[in-house]
Structures are given as structure tokens and as C-alpha cells.
ZAVEXTOR-409996 format. One record per residue (C-alpha): z, x, y. Coordinates in steps of 0.2 Angstrom, whole numbers, plus 5000, padded with zeros to 4 digits. Layout:
ZXY
...
END
This chain:
500250014999
499750085018
500850085030
500849965045
500150105055
498550125046
496750205056
496350065065
494550055059
494850025042
496249895046
494849785059
493549825044
494549725032
494949585041
492849575048
492549555029
493749465024
493149325037
491349365031
491649315012
492649175018
491149095026
489849145014
490649064999
491148905010
488948895014
488548914997
489748784989
489048675002
487348714998
487848674978
488348514982
486848454992
485848514977
486748434966
486748274976
484748314976
484648354958
484948184952
483348144962
481948274961
480748344948
480748514940
479148554952
480448514967
481948614961
480748764959
480348724976
482048694984
482448854976
481348964982
481748895001
483648944996
483049114990
482449135006
483749065018
484849165007
483749325011
483749295030
485849245031
485949415019
484949505033
485849425048
487349455039
486949635036
486449665054
488149605061
488849715051
488049855060
488449785075
490249745072
490549925066
489649995083
490849895093
492349945082
492050125084
491850085103
493350005103
494350135093
493650265106
494450185120
496150135112
496150315106
496050375124
497550255131
499250315135
500050175127
500650125109
499749945106
499949805094
499149645088
500149525078
499649365072
500449235083
500749095070
501149215054
501849355068
501149465054
500249645061
498249625064
498349815074
499449955078
498950095087
499950275089
501150265075
500750435070
500950545085
499250475093
498450595105
499950685105
500550555118
502050485104
502850555092
502750465074
504750465078
504650375095
503250245087
504450195073
505850175086
505050055095
504349955081
506249955074
506849895091
505749785092
505549705075
503649655078
503049785063
504049705051
503949515045
505549405047
505949235056
505349145070
506949175078
506849375077
504949365083
505449265098
506949395100
505749535101
504449445111
505449415123
506449595124
504449635125
504249575142
504749705157
505549875154
506649915140
507850075142
508450145126
510050215131
510350325114
508650445117
508850405138
506850345135
506250215146
504650075142
503449965151
503149825139
501949705141
501049555132
499549425133
498749305121
496849355115
495549245102
495549375086
493849415078
493949275067
494549125078
496549145076
497549155090
498449335091
499749435103
499149595112
500749685115
500649865125
502049995127
502050125140
503250285139
503850285157
505250395157
504450545165
503750445178
505450385183
506350545181
504850585194
505250445204
507050485205
506750655208
505550605225
506850505230
508150645230
506850745239
506750615250
508650605254
508650805258
507150795269
508050665279
509650755279
508750925285
507650855299
509150745303
510250905306
508851035311
509451115327
507451115329
506350975335
505550915321
503950795323
502750715313
500950655318
499450565311
497550635313
497650555329
499250655336
500150505336
502150525334
502450435316
504250505314
505350635326
507050705321
508750695332
508450855341
506850805346
507250675356
508650765363
507550905368
506250805375
507450645383
506450515373
507150405359
506450385342
505750205347
504750275364
504050435355
503350295342
502250245355
501650415361
500550555356
500550725359
499450745375
500850625382
502250765383
500950915383
500851005402
499150995409
498751175408
498751165389
498150975386
496251055381
496951205369
498151095361
496850955356
495751075351
497051145337
497550985333
495550945330
495251105319
496751065309
496450895305
494650965301
495351075290
494751245298
496351295300
497851315287
499151285301
499551365318
500651445331
500751455351
501851445365
501651305377
502451205390
502751045388
503550885398
504950805397
505650625401
506150655416
504750775423
505450935420
504451075412
505051205400
504351345389
504151305368
503651395353
502751275340
502051285322
501151145316
500651135297
499451015290
499950875276
498650825264
498150665254
497850645239
495750665240
496450845250
496050755266
497350815281
497950635284
499550705296
500450855304
502150925304
502451015320
504251135324
504551145341
505751285348
506451315366
506051465373
506251435390
507751555394
506851685382
505151665396
506551695410
507151855402
505451905400
505051905418
506751975423
506352125412
504652135420
505252135439
506752245433
505252375426
504252355442
505652415453
506152575441
504352605441
504252615459
505852705463
505252815448
503852865458
504552885475
506152985473
506153165479
506653245462
505553275449
505953175434
504953215418
505153135399
504853225382
504653185364
505853265350
504653415350
505053445368
503153395373
503053305392
502753125389
502853065408
503053155424
503153085440
502253125456
503753235463
503553335447
501553375451
502153415469
503653545463
502653625448
500953605454
500253515439
499353365438
499953225428
498753255413
498853435414
500553405413
500753295397
499753445388
501553565390
503153565381
504753605392
504753785385
502953825393
503653805412
505453905407
505554075411
505854175397
507654235398
508154045399
507153985383
508354025368
509753935378
508453785382
507953775364
509653775358
510153635372
508853535366
509053555348
510653485348
510253335360
508953275348
510153305332
511253195342
512653315342
512553285364
512353135375
511853245389
511853415398
511653505413
511153685417
510353785431
508753885424
507153945433
505553875430
503653915432
502353845444
500753825439
500253985455
501354095442
502854075455
504654065449
505853945457
507853915452
508053705448
509653635444
509053485427
510053375421
509553305404
509953145394
509453065378
508652925375
508952825357
507452715352
507552565340
506552665328
507852815328
506952925336
507653025352
506853055366
507453145383
507353105401
507653265415
508053245433
507553415440
508153485461
507453645466
508953755473
508053875477
508753895495
510553855488
510254025474
509754125489
511154095501
512354115485
511454305482
511454335498
513354295499
513554395484
512954525491
514054515509
515254515497
515054665489
514754755504
516354685513
517354745496
516654905497
517154935514
518854835510
519054985496
518455125508
519455065523
520954975518
522055035529
521055055545
519954885542
521354755538
521154625550
519454655549
519754615530
520754465533
519154405545
517954445533
519054365518
519054215531
517354215532
517154205513
518054075512
517153975523
515454025514
516353965498
516753785506
514953785511
514353825495
515253695488
514953585500
513353585499
513553575479
514053385484
512853355495
511453385481
512753285469
512553145480
510653175482
510253165465
510852965463
509252885469
509252715479
511152675481
511452855487
509752885498
510152935514
508452865520
508252665521
507352595508
507052425504
505752325493
504752155502
503652025493
502051975495
502651845506
503551985518
505351955512
506652075511
507052085492
508052225490
508952355502
510052505500
511452535506
511052645520
510052515526
511552415526
512652545536
511252575550
510952385554
512652355550
512252195541
512552155521
511152155510
511351965509
511151945528
509652055529
508851965516
508951815522
508151885540
506551925546
505852085554
505751975572
507651935570
508252115564
507052215577
506252105590
504452005591
503752155597
504052285584
503952135569
502252125575
502052305573
502852285558
501852165549
500352245554
500552385544
501452255528
499752165529
498752335527
499852395513
499652215505
497852285504
498052435495
498452565507
499852695507
500552705528
501352855533
501852845552
503152865564
503852705575
505352675588
506252505588
507652435592
509152435580
510952355589
509952375606
509752545603
507952625603
507752735585
506152845580
505752805561
504652905548
504052765538
503152775520
502652605514
501652585496
501052445487
502052385471
501052315457
501352235442
500752285425
499252175426
498852295441
498952165456
499852205472
501752115471
502552185485
502952325497
504152465494
504652575511
505552725516
506152725534
506952885539
507852895557
507153045566
507552995584
508553155583
507053255581
506053185593
507353235607
507153405602
505253415610
504653495625
505253385639
504253325652
503553445667
503053305679
503153135680
501753025685
502252905697
501752825713
501252915728
500952925745
498952935742
498152815741
496752885729
498352925715
498952745718
497052675713
497052805700
498752725692
498152555694
496552585684
497752675670
499052515669
497452405668
496952535653
498552535646
498552345641
497052365629
496852485614
494952535622
494552715619
494752795638
493952965644
494953075659
494053185670
494553305681
494953475687
495953585676
497853575680
497553405688
498853305677
497453225665
498953245649
500453195660
499153045665
498753015646
500653015644
500952875658
499452755647
500652805631
502152745636
501452585647
500452505631
501052415617
500952585606
502352645618
503552625603
502352745591
502152935591
501053025605
500153185599
498953295610
498153425604
496853555617
495053565606
495053715615
496553815610
496153805592
495053925582
493553815575
493653845558
495353775560
495053615571
494753505557
496153525547
497153515561
496453355567
496153275550
497253365539
496753435521
497053425502
497953575492
496853685488
495453645501
495253825506
496153985503
498053945509
498153785506
499453775495
500053595498
499253425508
499453435526
499253285536
498053305551
498653225570
497353085568
498353025554
500053085563
499852975575
499852815567
500452665577
500352795593
499352885603
498253045600
497453125615
495953255612
496253395628
494753475632
493553345621
491953485627
492453605618
492553525600
491153595588
489653485585
489953475566
491753385572
490953295585
489953185571
491553165560
492553105575
491052985579
491252925561
493052905563
492952795579
491552665572
492652655555
494552705559
494452805542
494052975537
494353095524
495353225522
494653425520
494453455502
495053265499
494053115492
495152965495
494752895513
496052865524
496452715536
497252775552
497752625566
498052755582
497352735599
496152875605
496252975623
495053105626
495153215642
493953375649
493653465665
491753475660
490253345665
489853295648
488253215654
487553385658
488353465642
487453305633
485853375643
486053555638
486453505618
488053565618
488853385616
488153235604
487553105617
488052945604
490053015605
489853035623
489352845626
490652785614
491952895621
491352845639
492052665638
493252675652
493352845662
494552875674
494453015686
496153115689
495853165707
496253355711
497753395722
496853455739
496353245739
498053185737
498953315749
500353175752
500853165735
501353365737
503253315745
503553195730
502853325718
503753475725
505553365725
505053335705
504653515699
506153585711
507353455699
506753505683
506953685687
508453675695
508853595675
507853725666
508453855675
510353815677
510253825697
511853775706
510753645716
509053585720
508253715729
507753665747
506153675759
505853695776
504853575786
503453745790
503553785773
503153605767
501853605780
501153775772
501053705755
500153545761
498853665772
498553745755
496953715744
497753725727
496253765717
497253765701
498053605708
499953545700
499953685688
499753815701
501053725713
502253735696
501853905696
502253935716
503753845717
504453945701
503854105709
504654055724
506354005717
506254195708
505954295723
507054185736
508854205743
509854055742
509353865740
507853875753
506153945746
505254065754
503154055752
502754235761
501654265745
500654125748
498854145758
498353995767
498053925785
499453925796
500253765795
499853735816
497953735813
498153635798
497353475802
497453305789
496053205787
495553035776
494052965774
493552775777
492352675769
491152555780
491352395777
493152415774
493752395756
494452285752
494852225770
495152275789
497152255788
497152365771
496252495778
497352495794
498852505785
498352625774
498052745790
499552715797
500652755780
499652915778
500052965798
501952925797
501853025780
500953175785
502453175799
503653175788
502953325778
502653415792
504553395799
505353405781
505853235780
506553245799
506353065808
506753135825
505353275825
504053155815
504353015829
504053175842
502353215832
501753045831
502053015850
503252845847
505052815847
506252835832
506452635836
504852625832
504652745817
506052665805
505252485812
503552565804
504552615789
505152475784
503752365787
502852495775
504352515763
504452665764
END
């Protein structure tokens, strides 16, 4: 007997054959019955015909049955193939008898159920063992829904349906599937989902889930706190709604590429907008979520607020810019080396001190520039530093310059420990050659004194004490010098010069203590003030113009006088642009040195330009005042010694550049080969002897005035360069390549007739036209005799001060008349020489001029020239004649009003009234 779960094909075939056999027997019996009924009435012939018909009919039925069996066999094979691929166990039982018609997977079909599992199901449900209807009904009831086998822990999903069997009987088709693995998977998924939800809710980072359109489908509490929206509000938003406008396009592009499958994930830094409108920086990481068909249907984003990190980065960049500016501006040489002692960075002061360019220095080690006697000690110190035995050290040693010369230096070395465990060093080098020379001189003097003490102890005891005091004083001086050098090493905070930094809006952002001390204001007040608040509107306008030029990339070094606390002070200003990491000018770094005392030590003025009695000089000064109001080029002409340089100084002092420097150069007094260097400056190495860069007078006159005296003596090749400067306000130093821009006023002076020099080819005509914008003629002394008494008083007062005389020398009326009668071919310069000679040869306070050869005072007649028609008016001309007559009389009488009234033929009362009217 076969097992209930035998092969599905054999069982089905047996059921179908049984059905066919029953059908054939039934048909044969019916045919025989009909035959028997007909046999009673038919003949033998009819029987044969009927038999033949039945034979044919049986043959046809046989063929039809054969075809049906073949079709059924094919159907059974197809059904067997389908049933054998299912994951479920199938039973078919007779609805009436509850006997099994078909069962699968009882012998571990396709490996899906083991034989023990299948038998266990049959035993549990009692569907394969004939039993009572109650048992069958109970089994049928248990087969509906899901069954949990507590003993084995397995779960089965069972369902049943009524079907028509092949022989027409009603049958029940029951399907049982093992869903144990599916239920375990579902429980694992629920556990994973719970853990994910806990992670999502407790995460410190903002986490979002968006669909493929960028709409938020889920956000965690950290996101709500970061952005200020609730989860309900976020569900109505997209990622674009909270993105800063500057990052909209790139955010859309990134998400689109992710959903198209072009990116596995992406990460970026961007700005977001909170609900309250504030913006913040964040680091965003986005990962795609794929559906079962491997399409991207959603994305998970993790957002970290990096606002504080960004602020720290910006602060670090500002600090680096400040350190870089100070590094490049300090006077001390600073150099960094790697662990092998090779230079990896040097500052400009190092280049100036040693004569190497930066690229040349980076090819050297610190031993390459060390004098041999200090090499061993330097190696030992460096090894100890790089082996972490020392954090820093300081020593005095001698170095080589590029040109082979040596010098003493005080060097301080500190270790820099890198994150990768490398050790580098940075050194500050101060040239102490002068101090060493002083020490050597002091030591030499000390040795000499010691020798003298040993030789003459008894005789020179007093002298020895004096020398010991001197030695002590020198020692204290040396100690003070060392302390001063220590203070000088402190960068910025201890600098004696005023150091400041401005931003692009020209606001003070940083100042050093020296500037606080000079202005007597705290740093907080200075940084809130403008230049106009600190120095007044006129100085502020000048400084503003300099700052604007620096912001275009210029480095400006200029002298300027400005009021500080109401006191005029002169400063040497150096202003340079500060650049950020992108090379863009971000501000200005300036150093201002107070040189007020230095400027006071210059030569004193010999003669000041004042209003004199002569109409000619008053007219000249009026032209000079008019010219001082502008920055136009002025050409001063006149005889040698007439006072052109003093008039140039007068124009400068009355111009808006009065706070700037005033320089004068005599073009005839310098050799032609040096004239270009003096005027335009030179670079180091431009010619033999040019060991370092020199600024020319044009550059030194930045913000002020430059007088080119005797311009007619300037060589032709320099005339062309000067013309270029006048047109462009820029030039290049001798041996230089960089263009230097200067804002300086130019005044030219000459005692030659430049138009004649142009005609003779000794002066460029284009330069002459460029200089002759406004020409002022300085009259010779013979054309302004009325001014002689005033000039004499000025010169005598200066001579008394210069020669330290007990009083100001006096001059009698006759001698004054004698001076007025002289022609003065040497002009004011000759007048000064005559007065100085008279002071030397005269006895007493009254000066004598017996050595002066001139016409007698009695025969000297004054004369004035009057133009017709009168200019500017008749009254003015008459007033000038009266003024000149009175001044001449006072000059000839030595200031005696009674004698002057006698010479004029008027009373003393009339003379006093005229003096009052003419304001003399």
C-alpha cells in the first residue's frame, strides 16, 4: 500500500482511469440493453449491420478515449510541474468522504519542508487519516487562518477552498505555507525600526528624510530645534525653503544628480535659513534610499551646525594676516628653519641684514652664514633644540653677509613643535655690531687704565678713582643698552614708533601702546575715532588721500606735520597694504615715527620773507600767495642771491602742503653722474658703491615741496626724465624696475634766461613749457632799495643770535644811506656778507662800512618809475609815491622823525599824520 503522500502523477492517473472505466462499463451496458430489446424484433442481417455499426462506434470511442488520455496526461504533467515549484504544501480531500485525493511536499518536496514537518502538519490537522465528521470538521476549522505550533515554534498560514474534482466530485483544496521565517523577519524589522526611531529622536545632529522631490517626510527633534519649525510645519516644506539663496542652485543640482543615480552620496557646506530668518552654516551629508526596483525614492540627510567653526576659521585668518604684516614690517631679522637647519622662511629685514634675496636664503642653512668659530656651538645648540632637550636658547655670535663682511648679532631661537611630531625653529636676529664695538672700545680703555694703575698707583690714585667712576658709568651705559635692546625685541607692543592697522573703510582696528601714549587716549577711544577727530580736518584730508593710494597697492613713505593734542609734530609715515590669503588688499598697516626733534636741528632760516616797503616786492609776494593756493608748477626767475630759495619756502609755508617736508637741491652743485641718484634715488647694486637702496629727494618730498634751484644746469638726459615725472607723477629709481608714485609739489628756480638756453639747445623746449606754467620774477635788491632797512634789521638780528653778540648791532643814518646808495650786484646774499664783515671789523655796537665802495650818500638820489595811464588807479599811485618818499626819508635819517620831516620839508605833525594814514 502506498503512502498517502505518493507521487502526484500516479495518484491523479489512478483517479482518472477509474473514472474512465466506470464510464465505459456504463456505456456498454446501455448498448447491450438496447441490443437485447432490438434483438427481439430484428433479423440476422440486421444484427450484422448493427454489429458493424457498434464496432465502428466502439472504435471511434476508443480513439476519442485515447486522445482524452493523452490530453489528460499532458495536463497532469503541467500541473505536476506547477505544483512542484510552489512553496506550500497542498492537500485535496473528498468533501463527502474526507478521504485524500491529492497531497504534496510530504517527503521534503523541493527542499521547502522536511518530511517530519509535513507529517507533523498532517497529524496536527488529521486531514490524511480517515476519521469522524467531527474530527474532519474540527480539522477544517483549524485550517482557517494562521497556526502556531508551540512545540516547534513554527508558524503556518492555512487556507481552504471548495473545487470540482476531475470525476465531478466536490473536493476541498487546502494550502499550508510555513511563514515562520517571514514572521521572524517582520519581528526583526519592527525591532530595527524601533531602534532607528530611538536613534532618530535622540541624535544630536539634525536628521531628515525627503522624497525624490525634496519634500520633508520626516524630521527628528534635533532638526526642529535647529531650524525652529515643528514636524507638522516641516512636512509642508522642501529643502529649498530652508536653503540660503546663495546655495539654491547647487543644492538643486546635487539632489537631482542623487535621484538620477549619478551620485552614491554627497556632502557639502552650505548656509540655511531658520524660521526666524537668521542664517547659519552647516555641514550636510546626504545618502539615497532605494526602492525594491533599485530606484531612488527618498534621501536621508544629516545636518551639523558649523557656525562656530566658521567664525573660528575667520578669526584665525585675521590673526594670520596680522602676524604676516608684523612679520614683514619688524626691524629685526626673523628666519625659520627645518629640523636640518635649512631656512624655510625669512622676512624682508633678514634680506636687508644679510644681503640675500628670499630665494637665495632658502637654499642655505644657518651654518652657511655662521662664522667658523661659532659653527660647533651652533650645531650643539641646534641639535639639543631638535632633540627636544631645549625649548629655546639665546646667544651672541658672528654672521657672514652675502658680500663676505661679518657682523655681531644677538640671536634668540625657539622650537616649534608640529602636529606630525616634527620640530622646526624660528629665530630673531638683532645686529649688535655697534654695541660690540663699544664693548671692545670699553675693554681697550679698561686695559689701558689698568696698566696705568699698575704703573702709577701711588701717583695717580685720584685719577684712578676718576677712571673707575668712568668705567662704572660705561658699565651702566652698557647695561642700559642691553635693556634697551631687550625692549626693542618686543614686536608691536613695545615698539617706540606708532604702529596701527586700518581696514578697507579706513577705520582703526588695532593700535600699539606707543600710539595710545602719544595721543593720551585709550585704544578703545582711538579705534572709535576718525583721523579728523584725532588730527583735525586738514591733516585728515591729507592722510585720507595717502590711505586711498595705499589701498590701490602703493607703499608710501612720507614726512608729514600734524597737530597732536594741539602741538604740531612731524612724523615719518610708512604705510603699506595688507593682503588676505587671496591676495586682495584687506587693509593698511602703518608705522609713524615722531621726527619733530630731528627736523628742529636743521639749518635756521637766514632771512624771512616779509612785506617790505617796496611796491615791487609786495607785488611779488601777492603773486606768491596766489600761487601757494594751488599745486601748479612755479618757475622762479631772478638774479643770483635775490632770494629765490626764500620765496620758494614762503610759497611752501603758505600752501596746503605746509605740514609736509620742504627740500631744496642746487642742480649746479652736484656732479652730473650723481644728479640722477640724488633726485630719483637708486636701488641696491645699481652702481659701484650702491650697497643699499636710497630714496631720492623727489621721494623724500612726498606730501611736501621740492625746490630745484638752478634748473638750467640740469643735464639733458635728466631733463627728459624730469619731464616724464611731471607728466605722470611717477618714476623709477636708478637700477630699479618698479614705478614709484609721488605726490610732491615742484618749484624750479634759475638765474638764467631759459628761453635763450632753449634756443641754444642747452635746455629742452618741452620741459621749459612744462615748467613755465606760472613764472614769478624775484626783483634784485637794486630795484627795491626801500626794503634795505627791513632786511638789515632781520640780518642783524640773526647775526646777533648766531654770533652770540651781547646786543643787536645798530647802524647810523649816514651808514644806512650809504647802504641804500650801493648798487648791490650780489643782491641779498652780498648784503648779508657786508653786514657780517662789518660786525667783525667794527668796534662796539654801531657798525661801520668804510670798506664799502659806493657813491656818497649826499649825492645818492632815489627814483621811482610811474606808468601812464596809472595802474591800478591815480589815487593808488599817489599813495605809493607818498609812502616811498616817507620811507626814503626815514631810511636816510636813520629813523629820526625830526630829521626825516626836515628832509621832506614838512612839519613833524604832518609827518606823524601821514605815518598813521599810511599805517607805517
